[in-house]
C-alpha positions as CSV (number, residue, x, y, z in Angstrom):
1,M,0.0,-0.1,0.0
2,N,1.2,3.5,-0.7
3,I,0.0,7.1,-0.5
4,S,-0.7,7.4,-4.1
5,Q,-3.3,4.4,-3.9
6,L,-5.1,6.1,-1.0
7,E,-5.3,9.4,-2.9
8,T,-6.5,7.5,-5.9
9,L,-9.3,6.0,-3.8
10,L,-10.2,9.2,-2.4
11,T,-10.5,10.8,-5.6
12,I,-12.6,8.1,-7.0
13,S,-15.0,8.4,-4.0
14,K,-15.4,12.1,-4.9
15,T,-15.8,11.7,-8.7
16,M,-17.4,8.4,-8.9
17,S,-15.5,7.9,-12.0
18,F,-12.2,6.0,-12.8
19,R,-11.7,8.3,-15.9
20,K,-12.4,11.6,-14.0
21,A,-10.2,10.4,-11.1
22,G,-7.3,9.9,-13.7
23,E,-7.9,13.2,-15.2
24,L,-7.5,14.9,-11.8
25,L,-4.5,12.8,-10.8
26,N,-2.8,13.0,-14.3
27,L,-3.0,9.2,-14.5
28,T,-4.3,7.0,-17.3
29,Q,-7.5,5.1,-16.6
30,P,-5.7,1.7,-16.7
31,A,-3.2,3.0,-14.0
32,V,-6.1,4.1,-11.8
33,S,-7.7,0.6,-12.2
34,A,-4.3,-1.1,-11.4
35,Q,-3.8,1.0,-8.1
36,I,-7.3,0.0,-6.9
37,K,-6.9,-3.6,-7.9
38,S,-3.5,-3.7,-6.1
39,L,-5.3,-2.4,-2.9
40,E,-8.1,-5.0,-3.2
41,D,-5.6,-7.7,-3.7
42,E,-3.5,-6.8,-0.7
43,F,-6.4,-6.5,1.5
44,K,-8.4,-9.4,0.0
45,T,-11.6,-7.4,-0.4
46,V,-13.6,-5.5,-2.9
47,L,-13.5,-1.8,-2.3
48,I,-15.3,-0.3,-5.3
49,D,-18.6,-1.3,-7.1
50,R,-17.5,-0.8,-10.7
51,N,-21.2,-0.2,-12.0
52,Q,-21.9,3.2,-13.2
53,P,-21.8,5.4,-11.4
54,V,-18.9,3.9,-9.6
55,T,-19.4,3.7,-5.7
56,L,-17.6,2.4,-2.7
57,T,-18.7,-0.9,-1.1
58,D,-19.4,-1.0,2.5
59,R,-15.8,-2.3,3.0
60,G,-14.6,0.4,0.8
61,Q,-16.3,3.1,3.0
62,V,-14.6,1.7,6.0
63,F,-11.2,1.6,4.1
64,L,-11.8,5.3,3.0
65,E,-12.3,6.5,6.6
66,H,-8.9,5.1,7.5
67,A,-7.4,6.3,4.3
68,E,-8.5,9.9,5.0
69,R,-6.9,9.8,8.4
70,I,-3.5,8.6,7.0
71,L,-3.6,11.3,4.4
72,A,-4.3,13.9,7.0
73,I,-1.4,12.6,8.9
74,V,0.9,12.8,6.0
75,E,-0.3,16.4,5.3
76,E,0.4,17.3,8.8
77,L,3.9,15.9,8.3
78,K,4.4,17.8,5.1
79,Q,3.3,21.0,6.9
80,K,5.7,20.4,9.9
81,L,8.7,19.9,7.7
82,S,7.6,23.0,5.6
83,D,7.4,25.0,8.9
84,L,11.3,24.5,9.3
85,N,11.6,27.2,6.7
86,E,11.8,30.8,8.3
87,T,9.0,32.3,6.1
88,P,5.6,31.6,7.7
89,Q,3.5,29.6,5.2
90,G,0.5,27.3,5.1
91,H,-3.2,27.3,5.1
92,I,-5.6,28.6,7.8
93,V,-9.4,27.8,7.9
94,L,-11.3,30.6,9.7
95,G,-14.7,30.3,11.1
96,T,-16.8,33.3,12.2
97,T,-20.3,34.9,11.6
98,S,-21.0,36.8,8.5
99,S,-21.2,40.0,10.7
100,F,-17.7,39.6,12.0
101,A,-16.4,38.5,8.6
102,I,-17.6,41.9,7.3
103,Q,-16.6,44.0,10.4
104,I,-13.2,42.5,11.2
105,L,-11.6,40.4,8.6
106,P,-11.2,42.8,5.7
107,R,-8.6,45.0,7.5
108,V,-7.0,42.2,9.3
109,L,-6.5,40.0,6.4
110,S,-5.5,42.7,4.0
111,Y,-2.5,43.6,6.3
112,F,-1.8,39.8,7.0
113,Q,-1.6,38.8,3.4
114,N,0.5,41.8,2.4
115,Q,3.0,40.9,5.1
116,F,2.8,36.9,4.4
117,P,1.8,36.2,0.9
118,L,2.6,32.5,1.4
119,I,-0.2,32.0,3.9
120,K,-3.6,31.1,2.4
121,T,-6.8,31.8,4.3
122,T,-10.3,30.2,3.8
123,I,-13.2,31.8,5.7
124,H,-16.4,29.9,6.6
125,T,-19.3,31.8,7.9
126,M,-21.6,30.2,10.4
127,P,-23.9,31.0,13.4
128,S,-22.0,32.1,16.5
129,S,-23.1,29.1,18.4
130,V,-21.5,26.8,15.8
131,V,-18.0,28.3,15.8
132,M,-16.9,26.8,19.1
133,A,-18.1,23.3,18.0
134,S,-16.3,23.7,14.7
135,V,-13.0,24.5,16.4
136,E,-13.4,21.5,18.7
137,N,-14.2,19.0,15.9
138,N,-11.3,20.4,13.7
139,T,-13.7,21.6,11.0
140,I,-12.0,25.0,11.3
141,D,-8.7,26.0,12.7
142,I,-9.4,29.3,14.3
143,G,-12.7,30.7,15.4
144,I,-13.7,34.5,15.9
145,T,-16.7,34.9,18.0
146,Y,-18.1,36.1,21.3
147,L,-16.2,34.5,24.3
148,S,-19.4,33.8,26.3
149,E,-18.8,30.1,27.0
150,R,-15.8,28.2,28.4
151,N,-14.6,24.8,27.0
152,P,-11.7,22.9,28.7
153,N,-10.6,21.8,25.2
154,L,-10.2,25.3,23.7
155,L,-8.0,28.2,24.3
156,S,-9.3,31.8,23.8
157,S,-7.9,35.3,23.6
158,A,-10.0,38.5,23.8
159,L,-9.5,41.1,21.1
160,Y,-12.0,43.7,22.0
161,Y,-15.3,44.3,23.8
162,D,-18.6,44.9,22.0
163,T,-22.1,46.0,23.3
164,F,-25.6,45.3,22.0
165,E,-27.7,48.3,20.9
166,L,-31.3,49.0,20.2
167,I,-31.7,50.3,16.6
168,V,-34.7,51.7,14.6
169,S,-35.2,53.5,11.4
170,P,-35.3,57.2,11.5
171,D,-39.1,56.9,10.6
172,H,-39.9,54.6,13.6
173,P,-42.1,56.0,16.3
174,L,-38.9,55.8,18.6
175,G,-36.9,57.5,15.9
176,G,-36.8,60.9,17.7
177,S,-35.7,59.5,21.0
178,K,-32.2,59.4,22.3
179,H,-32.8,56.8,25.0
180,T,-35.5,54.7,26.4
181,T,-35.9,51.8,29.0
182,V,-36.3,48.0,28.5
183,D,-39.8,48.1,30.0
184,K,-40.9,50.3,27.1
185,L,-39.9,47.6,24.5
186,K,-42.6,45.1,25.3
187,D,-45.1,46.2,22.6
188,I,-42.6,47.2,19.9
189,P,-42.4,44.9,16.9
190,F,-38.9,43.2,16.9
191,I,-36.8,41.7,14.3
192,M,-34.6,39.2,15.9
193,L,-31.6,37.2,15.1
194,S,-32.3,33.4,15.1
195,P,-32.3,31.5,18.5
196,D,-28.9,29.6,17.6
197,T,-26.9,32.8,17.9
198,L,-25.2,34.1,21.0
199,A,-26.5,37.6,20.5
200,R,-30.0,36.3,20.5
201,R,-29.4,34.3,23.7
202,F,-28.3,37.6,25.5
203,V,-31.4,39.4,24.2
204,D,-33.7,36.5,25.3
205,Q,-32.1,36.5,28.8
206,L,-32.5,40.2,29.1
207,F,-36.2,40.0,28.3
208,R,-36.8,37.2,30.7
209,K,-35.0,39.0,33.4
210,Y,-37.5,41.8,33.2
211,D,-40.4,39.6,32.4
212,I,-41.0,40.9,29.0
213,Q,-42.6,38.9,26.1
214,P,-41.3,40.5,23.0
215,N,-43.4,40.9,19.9
216,I,-41.2,39.1,17.4
217,V,-42.3,39.7,13.9
218,M,-39.3,38.2,12.1
219,E,-36.2,36.0,12.6
220,L,-33.1,36.2,10.5
221,T,-29.8,34.4,10.4
222,S,-27.4,37.3,10.4
223,S,-27.0,41.0,11.6
224,E,-26.7,42.2,8.0
225,E,-30.2,40.8,7.1
226,V,-31.7,42.3,10.3
227,K,-30.2,45.7,9.7
228,R,-31.8,45.8,6.1
229,M,-35.2,45.0,7.6
230,V,-34.9,47.7,10.2
231,E,-33.9,50.3,7.6
232,I,-37.1,49.8,5.8
233,N,-38.9,50.2,9.1
234,L,-40.3,46.7,9.6
235,G,-39.4,46.7,13.2
236,A,-36.7,47.4,15.9
237,A,-33.8,45.2,16.6
238,I,-30.9,44.7,19.1
239,V,-27.6,44.2,17.4
240,S,-23.8,44.5,17.8
241,K,-22.8,48.2,18.1
242,L,-19.7,47.6,15.8
243,S,-22.0,46.3,13.1
244,I,-23.9,49.4,12.6
245,A,-21.0,52.1,12.4
246,G,-21.7,52.5,8.5
247,E,-25.5,52.8,8.8
248,L,-25.3,55.5,11.7
249,K,-22.9,57.5,9.6
250,R,-25.2,57.4,6.6
251,G,-28.3,58.2,8.8
252,S,-30.1,55.0,7.6
253,L,-30.3,53.6,11.3
254,Q,-30.7,55.3,14.5
255,M,-29.3,54.0,17.8
256,I,-31.2,54.5,21.0
257,K,-29.5,53.9,24.3
258,V,-31.0,51.5,26.7
259,P,-29.4,51.4,30.1
260,E,-30.1,47.7,30.7
261,L,-28.1,46.8,27.5
262,E,-24.8,48.4,28.8
263,A,-23.1,45.1,29.5
264,T,-19.9,44.4,27.4
265,H,-19.2,41.3,25.5
266,P,-15.6,40.0,24.8
267,V,-15.0,39.1,21.1
268,G,-12.0,37.1,20.4
269,L,-10.1,34.1,19.0
270,I,-10.6,30.5,19.9
271,Y,-8.5,27.5,18.9
272,K,-8.0,24.0,20.0
273,S,-5.8,23.3,23.0
274,G,-3.0,20.9,22.3
275,R,-3.2,20.9,18.6
276,Y,-0.1,21.4,16.2
277,L,0.0,25.1,15.1
278,N,1.6,25.5,11.8
279,S,3.6,28.6,11.2
280,A,0.7,30.3,9.5
281,M,-1.6,29.7,12.5
282,Q,1.2,30.8,14.9
283,Q,1.8,34.1,12.9
284,F,-2.0,34.8,12.6
285,L,-2.6,34.2,16.3
286,S,0.5,36.3,17.3
287,D,-0.6,39.3,15.0
288,L,-4.2,39.5,16.1
289,K,-3.4,39.2,19.8
290,G,-0.8,42.0,19.4
291,M,-3.3,44.4,17.7
292,P,-4.6,47.3,19.9
293,E,-8.5,47.3,20.5
294,H,-9.1,50.4,18.4
295,Q,-8.0,48.5,15.3
296,F,-11.0,46.4,15.6
297,V,-13.6,49.0,16.8
298,S,-12.7,51.8,14.5
299,S,-15.4,52.7,12.2
300,E,-13.0,54.0,9.5
């Protein structure tokens, strides 16, 4: 058994075709067939059902799971050897909410990639409540989210502190107000983030604390969607203060101070404890941890 055979099996599982696998691997179709036949002979089992479309047998599926793990180990070995070079390089998979991706990452990544062009980054957007689990199960390398929960398997570092604010359209009945109190929000139509977000959990806890049943007229998956609905005066909302800097400057949204919302919420990095950090991840973590808070919260 060799690495090339495992890569061939993995490619066939994705393409469901010996011919397409050969094209991707720059191999002839007979060479692809010979590699799989050699594996099957060595392990005395049938790994692939050769009817069209090509699929893995039950034994092939089990074999593939182990092959993927072996290939991952080989990739980590290559990365460790590559890290012996002085220039940081490698691949980082970041996970964060769409709101943070818009607010934070452009200025961070533009600087980072100018300084370290050999580092590639991939960004996955997801609900804030999913970021931590994705880091823990290695779906992503580094998460950027609210640090509201502790997990013994993860390490974290705060970057800045955010607040949640009440926003309305200038045409909203509260549009002329500078401030209000939480008890006056019980009859206002609200546009909410979905329940699987950490910001929504905070808002729910706030309303429960003051025994308020909010009038929820709409639920959306991201702050960007929520802001658009508030702009056209479909309701009020409570969102991250950092996310509304542009709208406040343009005058399309108005922020109303609510004393009960004054709590601050740390936003930061999370990554898995004990995992190998390639040079790209080490450099990324070091640079972000060293940035002053105003670089994240600036509205410019």
